[in-house]
N, C-alpha and C positions, 0 to 999 in steps of 0.2 A: 711697260705698264699693262700687264696681262690680266689683272683682276677686274672684278665687278660686272663683266658682260660675258654671258654665254651666247652661243650662236646655234640656231636651228635651221637646217636646210632640208626641205622636202624634195624627194627625188622619185623618179620612175624612168629608168633607162636614160640616164644623163651623163654617159661616159664622155661625150664630147664637150659639154659645158662645165662639168663638175671640177676638173683640175684648176681652171682659172678662178672659179668661184672660191674654192678652198684656199687658194693662194691669196685671194683678196681679204680673207679673214684670218690669216696666219697669226695676227696679233692676239687672238684669243686662245687661252689654254683650255677651253671647254667647248669644243665644236661637236655638234650632234647632227648626224644625217638620219632622217626619218624616211625610210625607203618603203615603197609599195611593191616589194618583191621584183626588183629589176631583173631582167634576163640578160643584160649585157655586163660590162665590167664596172658598173657604178659602185657596187659594194666593195670590190677589191681596191678601187681607186681611193675610196673614202678611208678604208682601213690603212692603206699604205701611207696616207697623209696624216695619220694619227687621229682621225675623227672617230667618235663612238657611233656605231651603227645600230639602229633599231628598225624593226620591220613590222608592218601591219598591212592587212588587206585594205585597199582603198574602197570606200563606199560613197561618200560625197565630200566636198571640199571643207565645209564647216566642221562636220563631225571628225574628219581626219585631222584637221589642224588642232581642234580642241583636244583630241586624244594625244597628240604629240605634246601639247603644253602641260597636260595633266599626268601622263604616264612616264615621261622622261624626268629623271632627277637631275636638275641643273645645279651646277656648282655655285653660280653667282646669282645675285638678286635681280639683275637686269638681263633681258633676253632680246637678241637681235634676230628678227625673222627674215629669212632670205630664201629666194628661189634660185635654182642652179644657173639660170640665165641672167642673173643679176650680179652686179659688182659694186660694192661701196667704193667711192673714190678715196684716195689716201686722206684727203682733207676731211671727209665725212668720218672715216675711221678714227682720226685723231679727235675730232669734235665730240663724237659719242663717248670716247674714253674719258674725256675731260669733263663733260657736263654731268655724268653720273656721279662724279666724285663729290660735287657740292650741292646736288639737288635735294630738296626737301621731301618728306614723306607724302606731302599732298600731291606731288606729281607722280602719275602712274604710267605715263607714256610720252613718247616724242613722235611728232609727225615730221615727215621730210618730203622733199620733192623728188620724184622719180623721172629720169630722162629716158624716154624710149627712142631707140635708134632703128632706122630702116635705110638700106642702101648706103650705110655710113653716115646718114644725116640724122641729126637730132630733130625729132618731130615736135619742135617747140610750140607750134601753133595747132597742129593736128591732134595732138594727144588730148583726149577728153578728160581723163582722170589722172592728173599729175601728182596728187597729194595722197600719201599713205602713212598710216601709223605702223611703224616697224620696230621701234625700240620700246619694250614694255616690261612692266612687272607681270610675269605670267599668271600669278595667282589672282590678279585683278582684271584679267583679259579673257574674252570669250568671243568666238566667231559665230555669226549667224548667217543664214541663207546658204542653201546647198551649192549654188553655183554663183560665180562672181561674189564670193563671200565678203562679208564686212566684219571688221573687228570692233567690238564694243569694250571700252575701257572704263572701269570705275575709278573716278578721280580726274584730276586735271591733266590735259594733254598739252605739252609745251611744243615749241617749234625748233627744228634744227635748220641750220643755214646752208649746209652743203648737200649736194645731190647724191642719189643712188642711180647708177646707170643700169639700164635694162636692154637686153638684146633679144626681143621676141622672135626675130627671124634668123637666129643663129643656126638653126637646123634646116633652114630653107623655107620657101613659101609653101611648098606642099605639106610640110609638117604643120605650119600655122593653120592652113585650111583644114587639115584633118582634125586638129585640136579644136578648132572653132566649130567644126561639124558636130563634135561631141557636146561642146558648150551649148550650141543652139538647140540640140535635142533636150538637154536638161532645162534650159530656159523655157522652152515651149511646154514642157511638162509642168513646170512651176506655174506658168500662166494658166494652163488648162485646169490645174487643181486649185487655182486661186489662192496660192500660198504667199503671194506678195502682199503688199500693203493694201488694205481694203478701202481706206478712205484717205487717199493722198491729198495734200493741200498745196495749192499754188504758192501761198504765202510762205509755208515751210520750205518748199522747193527752191524759192528764190532768196529767202532772207534768213533762214536759220543759221546761227553762227557756227554750227558744227558741219564740216564738209560732208561727212558720211551720212548724216541725217538728210541734208539737202539732196544727196545722190539717191537715197532710197525713195524719196518723194518724186524726184525728177524721173527716175526710171519707171515708177508706177504710173505717173501721168503720161509718160511717153508711150507706154504700151497700149494706151487707150486711143492714141491718135491714128487716123487713117494715113495711108501712104508713108508709113514710118521710114522705110529704106530711103526714099527720095528726100524726106525731111532731114534725115540724119546726114546724108551726103551734102546737102545744101548748107546745113548748119556747120558741119566740119569745114567745108571749103571756104565759105564766105563770112560766117559769123565768127568762127574761131580763127579763121585765117590760114587753113591748111595750104591754100594756094601759095602762101609765102614760103612754105617749105619745099617748093619746087616739085620735081617729079616724084619724090618720095612722099610728099604730102598728098598729091593726087592719087597715087597708088594706094596709100593707106586709107584714105577716105573711101575709095571705091571698095576695098576689101571689107571695111567695116559696114558699109551699106549692104554688101552681099551677105555678110553674117546676119544683119538685121532681117534681110529678106528670107533667109533660111528659118529664122525664128517664126516669122509670119506664116510661112507655108506649113511648117511643122505643127504650129498651133491650130491652124485651119484643118490640117489632116486629122489631128486628135478630135477636134470638134465634130468632124464628119464620121467618127468611128474608125479611123484608120489605125496605122501601126502605133 
C-alpha cells in the first residue's frame, strides 16, 4: 500500500541517522530529502536509497520548512514530515496508511505522540512537548516562528494512536549542546526583537483546546518569569515527574535548564548592547 502519503525529511549532515530514517519510511514510493547543502555523505545516501533530493540554503526553520512544502512537487495528497533522527514505529506507519484512505476533506492533518529517548530510556515524564502534527495536507499547512517552529493547519486536526520515536542524542551529548547553543542564540534574538506573542493569556495557556496554541502562550508567559532556568528544572523534575525517568530524566531536565539559562544570558547580553 504505497499510495496516498509522500514523505519529507529535512537534512544537514545526517549521514549517521539518515539510513535508518529512510528504512523506516520505505513503505512510501515518494520520499523527498530537503537538504541544506550537507558536506558529508547525506546526499549520496539519500539518492542510493531512491529518495529525491532537493537543496536550499538554510535561513530559519519556519521559512525553510515552508519552502520545502511549497517548492517540492509531491506525488500524493498527504505529507509525512520527518527529521533524520526520528523513526515512525511499524504500527504508526500502518495506521497512517490506513487512516488517509477513509478520511474526509474536512480533516487537514493528524497529530501524534513523539517519544524522546536518552540513554536508551523513553523520557515519558521529562518530555515537555510530546504532541506534534506531522501528517498533513501540505497546501493547508504553514510553519510560523523562526526557531522551535510551530505548524498551523487550516481545517480539523485528528489524532493518531501510535507513536513516533525520536533520538535527539543519537550524535552524542556534545552535538546536542552545540545545536542548542545555536537555538538559544535564535531564541534570545526573537525575545530581544519582541517577535513573540505580545499579549499572552494565562487562560489560553492553560485551557485552549489546541496544544500548539497553548504552547505559544505558555512560552510567551514563561519568558517573562524570573529565575526561569530553576523554575524549568523544578517543573520538569517534580511537576512533570522527570524524576520517575531515573538518571536519564535528571540529566535531561538539567540540560534543558542549562539551555534556558543560555537564552537568559544571551538576551541580557543583547539588551546590554553585546554581540
